[in-house]
C-alpha positions in Angstrom: 0.0 0.0 0.1 1.3 3.3 -1.0 2.1 6.0 1.7 -0.8 8.2 0.4 -3.2 5.4 0.5 -2.1 4.4 3.9 -2.7 8.0 5.3 -6.1 8.1 3.5 -7.0 4.8 5.1 -6.0 6.0 8.6 -7.8 9.3 8.2 -10.9 7.4 7.1 -10.7 4.9 9.9 -10.2 7.8 12.5 -13.3 9.7 11.2 -15.4 6.4 11.5 -14.2 5.7 15.0 -14.7 9.3 15.9 -18.3 9.3 14.6 -19.2 6.2 16.7 -17.4 7.6 19.7 -19.4 10.9 19.5 -22.6 8.9 18.9 -21.9 6.8 22.1 -21.2 10.0 24.0 -24.5 11.5 23.0 -26.2 8.3 23.7 -28.2 8.2 20.6 -30.0 5.2 18.9 -31.8 4.5 15.8 -35.6 4.9 15.7 -38.5 3.5 13.7 -41.0 6.2 12.5 -44.6 5.6 12.4 -45.0 8.0 9.6 -42.9 10.5 7.5 -44.0 13.2 5.0 -42.8 16.2 3.0 -45.3 18.8 1.8 -45.0 22.1 0.1 -47.3 24.9 1.1 -48.0 28.3 -0.5 -46.9 30.7 2.2 -45.8 29.7 5.6 -48.3 27.6 7.6 -48.9 27.8 11.5 -49.8 24.7 13.4 -52.9 24.4 15.7 -54.6 21.6 17.5 -58.2 21.3 16.4 -60.6 18.5 17.4 -57.7 16.4 18.7 -55.9 16.8 15.4 -53.0 19.1 14.4 -53.9 21.3 11.3 -51.7 23.6 9.3 -53.2 27.0 8.8 -52.3 28.9 5.6 -53.6 32.3 4.6 -53.4 33.3 0.9 -55.0 36.6 -0.2 -58.6 36.4 1.3 -58.6 32.6 1.8 -57.8 30.5 5.0 -56.9 26.9 4.3 -56.8 24.3 6.9 -55.0 21.0 6.1 -53.7 18.0 8.0 -50.1 18.5 8.8 -49.2 16.1 5.9 -51.1 18.3 3.4 -54.6 16.8 3.1 -57.2 19.5 2.6 -59.7 19.7 5.6 -61.4 23.1 5.6 -61.3 26.5 3.6 -63.0 29.7 4.4 -63.0 33.2 2.7 -62.9 36.4 4.6 -63.3 40.0 3.8 -60.3 42.3 3.5 -60.9 46.0 4.3 -60.6 48.4 1.4 -57.0 49.5 0.4 -55.5 46.6 2.5 -53.2 43.8 1.6 -52.8 40.7 3.9 -49.8 39.1 5.0 -47.6 37.6 7.8 -49.9 35.1 9.5 -49.4 34.5 13.2 -50.9 33.2 16.5 -53.8 31.2 15.2 -55.9 29.9 18.2 -58.8 27.5 18.7 -61.6 28.5 21.0 -63.4 26.1 23.3 -66.7 26.6 21.3 -64.9 25.3 18.1 -64.3 28.6 16.5 -60.8 29.6 15.2 -59.2 33.2 15.5 -56.5 33.9 13.0 -54.2 37.0 13.3 -52.6 38.5 10.2 -51.0 41.8 9.6 -52.4 44.0 7.0 -50.5 46.9 5.2 -51.7 49.8 3.0 -51.9 48.2 -0.6 -51.0 51.7 -2.0 -47.6 51.9 -0.2 -44.7 51.4 -2.5 -41.6 49.5 -1.4 -38.7 51.7 -1.0 -40.9 54.7 -0.5 -40.0 57.2 2.3 -43.6 57.5 3.2 -44.4 55.6 6.4 -46.1 52.2 5.9 -49.5 51.8 7.5 -49.8 48.5 9.4 -53.0 47.1 11.1 -53.9 43.9 13.0 -56.6 41.9 11.5 -58.4 39.1 13.4 -60.5 36.8 11.4 -63.0 34.8 13.5 -64.8 31.9 12.0 -66.3 28.4 12.3 -64.2 26.2 10.0 -67.0 23.5 9.6 -69.3 25.8 7.7 -67.5 29.2 7.6 -70.6 30.8 9.3 -70.4 34.1 10.9 -66.9 34.7 9.6 -65.9 38.2 10.4 -62.8 40.3 10.0 -61.9 42.6 12.9 -59.4 45.5 12.1 -57.5 46.9 15.2 -55.2 49.8 14.7 -52.8 49.0 17.5 -49.9 51.1 16.3 -48.1 47.9 15.0 -45.0 49.9 14.1 -44.5 50.4 17.9 -46.2 47.2 19.4 -46.2 43.6 18.1 -48.5 40.7 19.1 -46.6 38.6 21.6 -49.0 36.0 22.8 -52.6 34.9 22.9 -54.7 32.9 25.4 -58.0 31.3 24.0 -61.0 30.6 26.2 -64.4 29.2 25.5 -65.8 32.2 23.6 -63.2 34.9 24.4 -59.5 35.4 23.9 -56.7 37.5 25.5 -54.1 39.4 23.5 -50.7 40.4 24.9 -48.5 42.9 23.1 -45.0 44.0 23.6 -42.9 46.9 22.4 -41.4 46.2 19.0 -37.8 44.8 18.8 -36.8 47.7 16.5 -37.5 50.2 19.4 -34.5 51.0 21.7 -36.1 50.3 25.0 -33.6 50.2 27.9 -35.6 47.6 29.9 -36.0 45.3 26.9 -39.2 44.3 25.1 -41.9 45.5 27.6 -45.0 43.4 27.5 -48.5 45.0 27.8 -51.9 43.4 28.4 -54.1 41.6 28.6 -56.7 42.9 26.2 -59.8 40.6 26.0 -62.3 40.2 23.2 -65.3 38.0 22.7 -65.8 35.8 19.6 -67.9 38.7 18.1 -64.7 40.9 18.2 -66.0 43.1 20.9 -63.5 44.5 23.6 -64.3 43.3 27.2 -63.3 45.5 30.1 -61.0 44.1 32.7 -60.5 45.7 36.0 -57.9 44.9 38.8 -55.6 42.6 37.0 -51.9 42.3 37.8 -50.6 42.5 34.3 -50.8 46.1 33.0 -48.8 49.0 31.8 -48.1 50.0 35.4 -46.5 46.5 36.1 -45.4 45.6 32.7 -43.4 42.4 32.1 -40.4 41.9 29.8 -40.1 39.0 27.2 -42.8 36.9 29.0 -44.6 33.6 28.3 -47.9 32.8 29.8 -50.3 30.0 29.5 -53.7 28.9 31.2 -53.2 25.9 33.4 -56.5 24.5 32.1 -57.1 24.5 28.4 -59.6 27.1 27.1 -60.3 28.0 30.8 -59.0 30.5 33.2 -60.4 28.8 36.3 -57.3 27.3 37.6 -55.2 30.3 36.9 -52.0 30.8 34.9 -48.4 29.8 34.7 -46.3 32.9 34.1 -42.4 33.2 33.2 -40.9 36.6 32.6 -37.6 38.4 32.6 -37.3 41.0 35.3 -36.6 44.7 34.3 -32.9 44.2 34.8 -33.1 41.3 32.2 -30.7 39.3 34.6 -33.1 36.9 36.2 -36.3 35.0 35.1 -39.3 35.0 37.4 -41.7 32.0 37.7 -45.1 32.5 39.0 -48.6 31.2 39.4 -51.3 33.6 39.0 -55.0 33.3 39.9 -58.0 33.5 37.3 -57.9 37.2 37.3 -54.1 37.5 36.8 -53.7 38.5 40.6 -52.4 37.0 43.8 -49.1 36.0 42.3 -47.3 33.0 43.9 -43.7 32.9 43.3 -42.1 29.5 42.2 -38.6 30.2 41.4 -36.1 32.8 40.5 -33.5 31.8 37.8 -30.3 33.6 36.4 -30.3 35.0 33.1 -31.4 32.7 30.4 -31.2 32.5 26.6 -34.5 30.9 25.9 -37.3 29.1 27.8 -40.3 27.0 26.7 -43.1 25.0 27.9 -45.8 23.0 25.9 -48.2 25.7 25.0 -51.0 23.4 24.1 -50.8 21.7 27.5 -49.1 24.0 30.1 -49.0 21.9 33.1 -46.3 22.7 35.7 -42.9 22.5 34.0 -40.4 24.7 32.3 -37.4 23.9 30.1 -34.8 26.5 29.6 -31.2 27.1 28.4 -28.7 28.5 31.1 -25.0 29.4 31.0 -22.9 27.6 33.5 -19.6 25.8 34.2 -19.4 22.2 32.9 -16.4 19.7 32.9 -13.9 20.3 30.1 -13.8 17.8 27.3 -10.0 17.0 27.7 -9.7 17.5 31.5 -12.6 16.6 33.7 -11.0 18.6 36.5 -11.1 21.7 34.5 -14.5 23.5 33.9 -15.6 25.7 31.1 -18.7 27.9 30.6 -21.3 26.5 28.3 -25.0 26.7 27.6 -26.9 23.7 29.0 -30.5 22.7 28.9 -32.5 22.1 32.0 -36.1 21.2 32.8 -37.8 22.0 36.1 -40.9 20.4 37.3 -43.1 22.0 40.0 -45.9 20.9 42.4 -48.6 23.4 42.1 -49.8 22.7 45.8 -46.2 22.8 47.1 -44.3 25.2 44.8 -41.2 24.7 47.0 -41.0 21.1 46.0 -39.1 21.1 42.7 -37.2 18.7 40.4 -34.5 19.8 38.0 -33.3 17.7 35.1 -30.2 18.5 33.2 -30.2 17.4 29.4 -27.2 18.8 27.7 -24.1 19.3 29.8 -21.7 17.3 27.7 -19.0 19.5 26.3 -18.9 17.7 23.0 -22.5 18.2 22.3 -22.6 21.7 20.9 -26.1 22.3 22.0 -27.8 25.3 20.5 -29.0 27.6 23.3 -32.2 28.8 21.8 -33.3 25.8 19.6 -35.5 23.4 21.5 -39.2 22.4 21.8 -41.2 20.7 24.4 -44.2 18.2 24.4 -46.2 16.5 27.1 -46.9 12.7 27.0 -49.9 11.0 28.4 -48.0 9.6 31.4 -47.1 13.3 32.3 -43.4 12.9 31.2 -42.0 15.3 28.7 -40.2 14.9 25.5 -37.8 17.6 24.4 -36.5 18.2 20.8 -32.9 19.4 20.8 -30.6 20.7 18.1 -26.8 19.9 18.1 -24.1 21.1 15.8 -21.5 18.5 14.9 -18.3 19.5 13.1 -16.2 17.2 11.0 -12.4 17.1 10.3 -12.8 18.1 6.7 -14.5 21.4 7.7 -18.0 20.4 7.1 -20.6 20.0 9.7 -24.1 18.6 10.4 -27.0 19.9 12.4 -28.6 16.9 14.3 -32.0 16.8 16.0 -32.6 14.4 18.9 -35.6 13.6 21.1 -34.9 13.3 24.8 -37.5 11.7 27.3 -37.7 13.6 30.7 -39.4 12.3 33.8 -40.8 14.5 36.6 -38.9 12.4 39.2 -35.6 13.9 37.8 -34.5 11.1 35.6 -34.2 10.8 31.8 -34.0 7.9 29.3 -30.4 6.7 28.8 -30.5 7.2 25.1 -31.4 10.0 22.8 -33.4 9.3 19.6 -31.7 10.8 16.4 -34.7 11.9 14.2 -33.1 14.1 11.5 -29.7 15.3 10.1 -29.1 18.3 8.0 -25.6 18.7 6.3 -24.0 22.1 6.2 -27.3 23.7 7.0 -29.8 23.7 9.7 -33.6 23.1 9.7 -35.9 26.0 9.6 -38.5 26.6 12.2 -39.0 23.3 14.3 -42.0 22.2 16.2 -42.7 19.1 18.4 -46.5 18.0 18.7 -48.2 15.2 20.6 -50.7 13.2 18.6 -51.9 11.3 21.6 -51.3 7.6 22.9 -47.6 8.4 23.1 -47.0 9.4 19.5 -45.0 12.6 18.9 -44.2 14.4 15.6 -41.1 16.4 14.7 -42.1 19.1 12.2 -39.5 21.2 10.3 -40.6 24.2 8.1 -38.2 25.7 5.6 -38.6 28.7 3.3 -36.6 29.3 0.2 -35.7 32.7 1.5 -36.0 34.0 5.1 -35.8 37.6 6.1 -35.3 38.9 9.6 -36.5 42.3 8.6 -40.2 42.8 9.7 -41.1 44.9 6.6 -39.4 42.5 4.2 -41.1 39.7 6.0 -44.5 41.1 5.5 -43.7 41.8 1.7 -42.4 38.3 1.3 -45.6 36.8 2.8 -47.7 38.7 0.3 -46.0 36.8 -2.6 -46.4 33.1 -3.4 -43.5 31.8 -1.6 -43.2 28.0 -1.0 -42.5 26.6 2.4 -41.6 22.9 2.6 -42.8 21.2 5.7 -41.2 17.9 6.6 -42.5 15.6 9.5 -41.5 12.5 11.3 -43.5 10.7 13.8 -42.5 8.2 16.5 -44.1 6.2 19.3 -42.6 7.2 22.6 -44.7 4.9 24.7 -44.9 1.2 24.1 
């Protein structure tokens, strides 16, 4: 064997051994999928749970399409667009307890010319409709000064819904993106007065996430996570049904991202945190890295908490803001994580794993590798639970992605194609 071939053989063998070594360190195993699909949508869809089924909601011009997540047509309803308006940028669809859907889109002045120095007019449109027969479909236009404020979160109830706004990211606000709210409306689009709630401009929150503890019902109260004004700590609290009487659960140091299953809030939170972990070469040395943790709380006894650490291995390259959480029927959680793996030839992969987490503080010994993207990362990712222990990993990829709000709105007015890939797996035997 020539010297060149010998070197090539040794390099190849080293790469193979390194691959299996890293796989062993990450604790991954092969999985069998119950279903897979790849579907193209005209414009970017949003995923909602409707009648115990996840549907993709797509708005194109004056038509709302609802399909199964693998692209099978289910419902379609037309809606009216106010004069001189063009619709784009779908966000925050929600399902009310009475079966109606509320879809939010941004609308812009159709006479505005891209590149013009004239200020663009923006409005919030809320389309309220019954997808079964499109009855009582109405379009509610709200001039909420969308240049200054953006819709942050929604909470659906039986026949009402709450809207939470925050100051726009383009505004230089020293205290961060301050949240306002709530603003409550009924399914006829009429504003409902709220008196004496905790959350308001005088006690504004920063970068918050909030959800009702019972689906479509405020009776059991809310789970609230928000950054304090100094943006150095995250405060976790329970609120009563009127957004009052807060019970503090935990204060955490500065985080990169945090998440809970918004379709079934329960009493848990997963978050990425910067902390010292053992060095890859020398376990006695420690280096600072982002790690992922999940906390479980007892609503009756908030002081009783369990913390699980999922990604403290130095070789794992966990992305601090790319993860998603879903709840299984046995009350355990499944977390979708993203890792970047570099190779000796300069290329790299983005790998996506599922990790089972239990509320007693334990995890499955092995992670499940569900997808790999070479020299690129998946677009928006979502983890949904279909019931009976089956979960689906969903990836959405647009041909072009813009992080400028104005360009994003204009892009959504065109016929952009978004590819949606899905893989489902049984997590419970």
